[in-house]
C-alpha distance (Angstrom), angle and dihedral (degrees) to the residues before:
residue distance angle dihedral
X1 . . .
X2 3.79 . .
X3 3.84 88.6 .
X4 3.81 95.1 46.4
X5 3.81 123.4 120.0
X6 3.81 88.7 -110.9
X7 3.81 94.6 56.6
X8 3.80 93.6 41.7
X9 3.81 90.6 57.1
X10 3.81 94.2 41.5
X11 3.82 90.1 55.8
X12 3.81 89.4 62.3
X13 3.82 93.6 58.5
X14 3.78 120.4 100.1
X15 3.79 120.7 -130.4
X16 3.83 89.4 -98.7
X17 3.81 92.4 48.2
X18 3.82 94.0 49.4
X19 3.80 89.7 52.1
X20 3.80 91.8 49.6
X21 3.79 91.1 47.1
X22 3.80 90.5 51.5
X23 3.82 88.8 54.0
X24 3.81 89.0 46.4
X25 3.83 91.5 54.8
X26 3.81 91.2 49.8
X27 3.81 92.4 53.0
X28 3.82 108.2 106.0
X29 3.81 89.4 -146.0
X30 3.80 90.0 67.5
X31 3.80 102.6 25.8
X32 3.80 139.3 12.9
X33 3.80 98.5 168.8
X34 3.83 110.1 115.7
X35 3.82 93.1 -160.1
X36 3.79 89.8 58.1
X37 3.81 90.7 49.9
X38 3.82 91.0 48.9
X39 3.82 91.3 49.1
X40 3.80 90.7 49.9
X41 3.80 92.9 50.4
X42 3.81 90.7 52.9
X43 3.81 93.0 47.4
X44 3.81 91.6 45.4
X45 3.82 89.5 59.5
X46 3.82 91.3 50.1
X47 3.81 94.4 49.8
X48 3.00 127.7 156.9
X49 3.83 103.6 4.0
X50 3.80 103.7 48.9
X51 3.80 93.6 -176.4
X52 3.80 119.8 -155.8
X53 3.82 90.9 -107.8
X54 3.82 97.9 44.4
X55 3.81 96.5 41.6
X56 3.81 96.3 42.2
X57 3.78 115.1 125.1
X58 3.79 90.0 -121.2
X59 3.81 92.9 56.2
X60 3.82 94.3 42.8
X61 3.82 90.1 49.0
X62 3.82 91.1 49.7
X63 3.82 91.3 52.0
X64 3.82 94.2 45.4
X65 3.79 100.9 39.7
X66 3.79 104.8 32.8
X67 3.81 113.0 -158.2
X68 3.81 94.7 5.4
X69 3.81 121.2 123.3
X70 3.80 111.1 -107.0
X71 3.79 114.3 -93.6
X72 3.77 118.3 168.0
X73 3.81 90.8 -150.6
X74 3.81 90.0 69.0
X75 3.82 89.3 67.7
X76 3.79 98.7 41.9
X77 3.82 99.4 84.2
X78 3.84 97.5 37.0
X79 3.82 90.2 50.7
X80 3.81 92.3 47.1
X81 3.80 93.1 47.3
X82 3.80 92.9 46.3
X83 3.81 90.6 50.4
X84 3.81 90.7 52.7
X85 3.80 90.2 48.9
X86 3.80 90.2 50.2
X87 3.80 91.0 52.2
X88 3.82 89.4 49.0
X89 3.81 90.6 49.0
X90 3.80 92.2 52.0
X91 3.81 91.4 48.4
X92 3.81 92.5 51.7
X93 3.82 91.4 44.9
X94 3.80 89.9 51.6
X95 3.80 91.7 49.4
X96 3.81 91.4 48.7
X97 3.81 88.1 56.1
X98 3.83 90.0 56.9
X99 3.80 103.8 60.9
X100 3.80 96.1 176.7
X101 3.80 93.7 51.2
X102 3.78 88.9 48.6
X103 3.81 90.1 53.0
X104 3.81 89.1 47.5
X105 3.80 90.3 59.8
X106 3.80 90.6 44.5
X107 3.81 88.7 53.4
X108 3.80 89.7 50.8
X109 3.80 89.5 52.7
X110 3.83 93.5 46.9
X111 3.80 92.1 48.9
X112 3.80 93.0 47.7
X113 3.82 89.8 50.9
X114 3.81 92.6 48.0
X115 3.81 94.2 -120.2
X116 3.79 92.5 163.9
X117 3.80 96.8 165.0
X118 3.80 95.7 46.8
X119 3.83 97.8 42.3
X120 3.87 99.7 72.3
X121 3.81 92.9 52.4
X122 3.81 92.1 50.6
X123 3.81 90.0 45.1
X124 3.82 90.4 53.7
X125 3.81 90.9 50.1
X126 3.80 90.8 49.3
X127 3.82 92.9 53.7
X128 3.81 90.6 47.0
X129 3.78 89.2 51.8
X130 3.79 95.7 51.5
X131 3.79 92.5 49.6
X132 3.81 88.8 58.4
X133 3.80 87.5 67.8
X134 3.81 108.1 105.7
X135 3.81 92.6 -160.1
X136 3.79 127.1 79.5
X137 3.78 99.7 -162.4
X138 3.82 130.2 134.7
X139 3.81 91.0 -82.3
X140 3.80 90.1 58.6
X141 3.81 93.4 53.6
X142 3.79 92.1 43.7
X143 3.82 92.2 52.7
X144 3.81 90.2 44.5
X145 3.80 88.9 52.3
X146 3.83 90.8 51.3
X147 3.81 92.2 51.3
X148 3.80 93.1 46.1
X149 3.80 88.3 49.0
X150 3.83 90.5 50.7
X151 3.81 89.6 51.5
X152 3.82 91.8 48.4
X153 3.81 93.5 48.6
X154 3.83 90.0 50.8
X155 3.82 91.9 50.1
X156 3.82 92.4 44.9
X157 3.81 91.4 50.3
X158 3.80 99.9 45.1
X159 3.81 104.6 31.5
X160 3.80 135.3 48.0
X161 3.79 120.5 -95.1
X162 3.79 92.5 -103.2
X163 3.79 91.1 63.9
X164 3.79 115.4 108.6
X165 3.79 110.9 -98.0
X166 3.82 140.3 -179.0
X167 3.80 98.2 -120.5
X168 3.81 90.7 128.0
X169 3.82 90.9 58.2
X170 3.81 90.4 47.9
X171 3.80 91.7 55.4
X172 3.82 95.6 41.1
X173 3.81 93.3 54.2
X174 3.79 91.0 44.5
X175 3.82 90.0 50.9
X176 3.80 93.1 50.7
X177 3.80 92.0 46.8
X178 3.80 92.3 47.8
X179 3.80 97.1 43.8
X180 3.80 94.3 46.3
X181 3.80 93.1 45.4
X182 3.81 92.7 45.8
X183 3.82 92.2 49.2
X184 3.81 91.4 45.9
X185 3.80 94.4 54.1
X186 3.80 93.9 39.8
X187 3.82 86.8 57.3
X188 3.80 88.6 53.7
X189 3.80 93.4 47.0
X190 3.82 93.5 49.8
X191 3.79 90.9 45.2
X192 3.83 89.4 51.7
X193 3.79 89.8 49.7
X194 3.79 91.5 52.0
X195 3.81 94.7 44.3
X196 3.80 106.9 32.4
X197 3.82 102.4 16.4
X198 3.82 90.9 -120.9
X199 3.79 114.8 171.7
X200 3.81 103.1 -133.5
X201 3.79 126.5 148.2
X202 3.81 127.5 -127.0
X203 3.78 99.8 -154.7
X204 3.82 115.7 -156.4
X205 3.80 93.1 -0.6
X206 3.82 92.6 130.2
X207 3.79 90.4 52.1
X208 3.81 91.2 49.9
X209 3.81 92.7 48.8
X210 3.80 90.4 50.0
X211 3.80 89.2 48.5
X212 3.82 91.2 52.1
X213 3.81 90.8 50.9
X214 3.80 89.0 59.6
X215 3.81 99.0 35.7
X216 3.78 122.3 52.4
X217 3.80 119.7 -139.6
X218 3.79 96.2 174.1
X219 3.81 88.1 126.8
X220 3.84 89.1 63.6
X221 3.84 107.0 65.3
X222 3.81 91.1 -171.5
X223 3.80 92.1 63.2
X224 3.81 94.1 37.7
X225 3.81 92.6 54.3
X226 3.81 97.1 47.0
X227 3.80 90.1 43.5
X228 3.82 89.9 55.1
X229 3.81 92.1 44.8
X230 3.79 88.8 53.1
X231 3.80 91.5 50.2
X232 3.83 91.3 51.1
X233 3.81 86.4 56.7
X234 3.80 100.0 45.5
X235 3.83 99.4 29.9
X236 3.80 98.6 32.9
X237 3.80 94.6 153.6
X238 3.80 90.8 64.7
X239 3.80 99.8 82.2
X240 3.79 92.2 -173.6
X241 3.81 88.0 78.4
X242 3.80 89.8 62.1
X243 3.81 92.1 46.5
X244 3.81 89.8 51.4
X245 3.80 90.6 47.2
X246 3.80 92.8 52.9
X247 3.81 90.5 49.8
X248 3.81 91.5 50.2
X249 3.80 92.3 48.0
X250 3.79 91.3 49.1
X251 3.80 91.6 51.8
X252 3.79 103.0 36.9
X253 3.82 113.4 16.3
X254 3.82 92.6 103.5
X255 3.82 87.5 63.5
X256 3.80 87.7 77.7
X257 3.82 136.5 62.0
X258 3.81 116.2 -91.3
X259 3.83 92.6 -106.5
X260 3.80 91.2 55.8
X261 3.80 92.6 44.1
X262 3.79 87.5 54.3
X263 3.82 91.4 51.7
X264 3.81 91.9 49.9
X265 3.80 94.4 47.8
X266 3.81 92.4 46.9
X267 3.81 88.6 60.3
X268 3.81 88.2 53.5
X269 3.82 90.3 49.2
X270 3.81 91.5 48.3
X271 3.79 90.0 52.8
X272 3.82 89.1 54.0
X273 3.81 90.1 50.8
X274 3.80 89.8 49.6
X275 3.80 91.9 52.5
X276 3.82 92.5 44.6
X277 3.81 89.6 52.5
X278 3.80 87.5 51.5
X279 3.80 88.5 58.4
X280 3.81 99.9 -98.1
X281 3.80 99.5 131.1
X282 3.81 91.4 177.6
X283 3.79 88.1 80.8
X284 3.79 90.3 64.7
X285 3.80 89.0 78.1
X286 3.80 90.8 45.9
X287 3.82 90.1 52.7
X288 3.80 91.2 48.5
X289 3.80 94.8 49.6
X290 3.81 93.7 46.6
X291 3.79 91.6 49.8
X292 3.79 91.9 48.3
X293 3.79 87.2 53.9
X294 3.82 90.5 52.5
X295 3.79 91.2 50.2
X296 3.82 95.2 45.6
X297 3.81 90.7 50.3
X298 3.83 91.6 41.1
X299 3.80 90.5 -126.0
X300 3.79 92.5 130.9
X301 3.80 95.8 58.8
X302 3.81 118.8 104.3
X303 3.81 112.0 -154.1
X304 3.80 87.3 -18.4
X305 3.82 92.9 -52.0
X306 3.79 133.7 110.5
X307 3.81 110.8 -137.2
X308 3.78 116.8 -119.4
X309 3.83 89.4 -121.4
X310 3.82 94.5 53.9
X311 3.81 87.6 47.4
X312 3.81 90.4 52.1
X313 3.82 94.4 44.1
X314 3.79 91.9 54.2
X315 3.80 92.1 49.3
X316 3.81 91.7 48.3
X317 3.81 93.0 47.2
X318 3.81 93.7 44.9
X319 3.80 92.1 51.1
X320 3.80 92.3 48.5
X321 3.81 87.2 54.4
X322 3.83 90.1 47.3
X323 3.81 91.0 -118.0
X324 3.81 88.7 146.1
X325 3.80 99.1 153.4
X326 3.80 92.1 47.2
X327 3.82 90.8 49.5
X328 3.80 92.9 49.1
X329 3.81 90.4 52.3
X330 3.81 92.5 43.1
X331 3.82 93.9 53.0
X332 3.80 91.9 54.1
X333 3.80 98.0 36.1
X334 3.80 95.8 51.9
X335 3.81 100.0 34.4
X336 3.80 92.0 101.1
X337 3.79 91.1 49.8
X338 3.81 88.9 68.4
X339 3.79 115.5 93.7
X340 3.79 108.5 -93.5
X341 3.82 95.2 -118.4
X342 3.84 90.0 54.9
X343 3.80 99.2 33.3
X344 3.81 105.7 93.4
X345 3.79 94.4 41.3
X346 3.80 92.5 50.0
X347 3.79 92.6 44.7
X348 3.82 95.5 49.7
X349 3.79 94.8 44.7
X350 3.80 93.3 49.7
X351 3.79 92.4 44.1
X352 3.81 87.2 52.6
X353 3.81 89.4 52.0
X354 3.82 90.5 50.9
X355 3.82 92.1 48.3
X356 3.80 89.8 50.7
X357 3.79 90.3 53.0
X358 3.81 89.1 49.5
X359 3.84 88.5 51.5
X360 3.82 91.5 -116.8
X361 3.76 91.8 137.6
X362 3.81 98.9 166.8
X363 3.80 89.4 55.6
X364 3.80 88.8 49.1
X365 3.80 92.3 54.6
X366 3.80 92.4 45.9
X367 3.80 93.3 51.0
X368 3.81 94.0 44.9
X369 3.81 89.8 53.6
X370 3.83 86.8 62.2
X371 3.81 95.9 51.4
X372 3.81 112.7 104.8
X373 3.78 114.2 -138.9
X374 3.81 95.4 -133.9
X375 3.79 91.4 140.5
X376 3.81 132.2 39.8
X377 3.82 90.5 -127.7
X378 3.80 91.7 58.5
X379 3.78 88.9 45.7
X380 3.81 93.8 51.0
X381 3.80 95.6 42.2
X382 3.80 93.8 44.2
X383 3.80 92.2 50.4
X384 3.81 90.1 47.5
X385 3.80 91.9 50.6
X386 3.80 91.4 46.4
X387 3.81 90.4 49.1
X388 3.81 90.3 54.0
X389 3.80 91.0 46.0
X390 3.82 93.2 53.7
X391 3.81 88.0 47.0
X392 3.81 91.6 53.9
X393 3.81 93.0 44.7
X394 3.81 91.9 45.6
X395 3.82 89.2 -128.5
X396 3.79 96.7 169.4
X397 3.81 102.6 -176.7
X398 3.83 94.5 40.0
X399 3.80 91.9 46.3
X400 3.81 96.6 52.9
X401 3.79 91.9 42.1
X402 3.80 90.5 53.5
X403 3.82 91.9 47.3
X404 3.81 89.8 57.3
X405 3.81 93.1 44.9
X406 3.82 91.8 47.3
X407 3.81 91.9 51.7
X408 3.80 91.6 50.7
X409 3.81 91.9 48.5
X410 3.81 91.6 50.7
X411 3.80 91.5 49.5
X412 3.79 98.3 46.1
X413 3.79 105.8 37.0
X414 3.80 108.1 94.0
X415 3.82 94.2 -169.2
X416 3.80 92.4 68.5
X417 3.81 112.3 96.6
X418 3.80 119.6 -126.8
X419 3.80 89.8 -111.8
X420 3.81 93.0 53.1
X421 3.79 91.8 44.0
X422 3.81 91.4 54.2
X423 3.81 92.4 43.5
X424 3.81 94.4 54.6
X425 3.81 95.0 38.2
X426 3.80 87.7 57.2
X427 3.81 89.9 49.5
X428 3.81 92.7 50.7
X429 3.80 92.5 44.9
X430 3.81 95.1 50.9
X431 3.81 95.3 41.5
X432 3.81 89.6 49.0
X433 3.82 92.6 51.8
X434 3.80 93.2 45.3
X435 3.81 92.3 48.1
X436 3.82 91.3 54.2
X437 3.83 89.4 48.4
X438 3.80 89.3 49.5
X439 3.82 92.2 52.2
X440 3.79 94.2 53.9
X441 3.82 95.2 37.3
X442 3.78 92.9 -116.3
X443 3.82 107.3 164.1
X444 3.79 99.7 -148.1
X445 3.78 92.9 137.3
X446 3.80 95.4 127.6
X447 3.80 91.2 52.3
X448 3.80 90.5 48.9
X449 3.79 91.6 49.1
X450 3.78 88.9 53.8
X451 3.82 91.7 47.2
X452 3.82 91.4 49.6
X453 3.80 89.9 50.1
X454 3.81 91.2 52.4
X455 3.80 98.1 42.3
X456 3.78 116.5 96.1
X457 2.98 133.0 -154.7
X458 3.80 98.9 28.3
X459 3.81 135.3 151.0
X460 3.83 128.8 -147.5
X461 3.80 90.7 27.7
X462 3.82 95.4 158.7
X463 3.80 92.8 53.1
X464 3.82 92.1 46.0
X465 3.81 91.3 51.7
X466 3.79 90.7 49.5
X467 3.81 91.4 52.2
X468 3.81 91.3 46.1
X469 3.81 90.4 52.1
X470 3.82 89.2 51.5
X471 3.82 88.9 55.5
X472 3.80 89.7 55.0
X473 3.80 89.2 59.5
């Protein structure tokens, strides 16, 4: 029973929610079955652990049906009924959290019951409520559309067709909701195509883009922002789209919930990455400044935590920009923002990266030896960093041993994508060749620079170019 749907949902309830649900179950309006009430009281006491022993069907049966021989059928209906009540409770709780939607359904009920005198007052309250919302996201325009539709249906039902109505407002809010939602999901589809090669269609997108060329929606930041995001994806060579997007985000991003702000800014970050990968290193600073903004405004945090990958990306970017002091402070300051199960690994790897940049190679090796390879990305990045460290230290035996081990790992690990495999094989191959040239004093730097330029995909390009330039000298 501890793995049942009922228990899985109950585990998600807070202490306040479980108490309210217990009261809900005892309400005769929702439930009159004593067995269901008894089951709920037992499960309330076990919340939130529900251990295998406590929540076993045998134990629950013993507590509910004292002295009766165990029969699983006795629990079947109470469990099913309690699960349905729990689903009903969650639905009502969700509706109570959305005041405008709740008023929308009240308006529907009033209109259906021909409560002509009471309807206008409730309608006025509903519009007051929605204007309290500080965000102007798709949910806002959808709720506004529903209320305008409620008002129109009331007018249409109770007055003649010549009476002034709000049909224009109904359509305008529907248009904004549709356009913004369509643009938002088209951005996601195109991004998926570019990243994962998914084959998903963007029906009517050309027609919408042509419509937006002829009709300005600059007064609706939601549409303007997703329109610009879309253009950065489909017309990426036109850098003005990115400039416009940054301006819009600076002016209007606080008009949206944190989750949506995060989504919008991630598109801006991805554009920077795209341009950096195209060789435009100027976008490295743009990426860094945008990410700092996300951190300062706590937009980047998920459930109060900074992901280990965002942590790593900021360290990598900061070091490439030679923001060493900032990186050193960042690593320490935000260590405890990393989820506990990822914290030590992320901290040690990024400290190792910082030490490498500071040319403290022994510290780098020591820290990398403490990194657990729980993820292929840590494995690949740690091996790459160690390879560069042995190169810098001129550790001949360790370097060649690692080259062989790295090649084997790339060949055998099935979780590594073809793109990653090629990227890191190219890194190992070039570093290996340059190390041998370094040992014998062969100044083939120009040839290596040309090879680096023509090798794609390839990681650690900046470091490789620096080492190639040293060979020229």
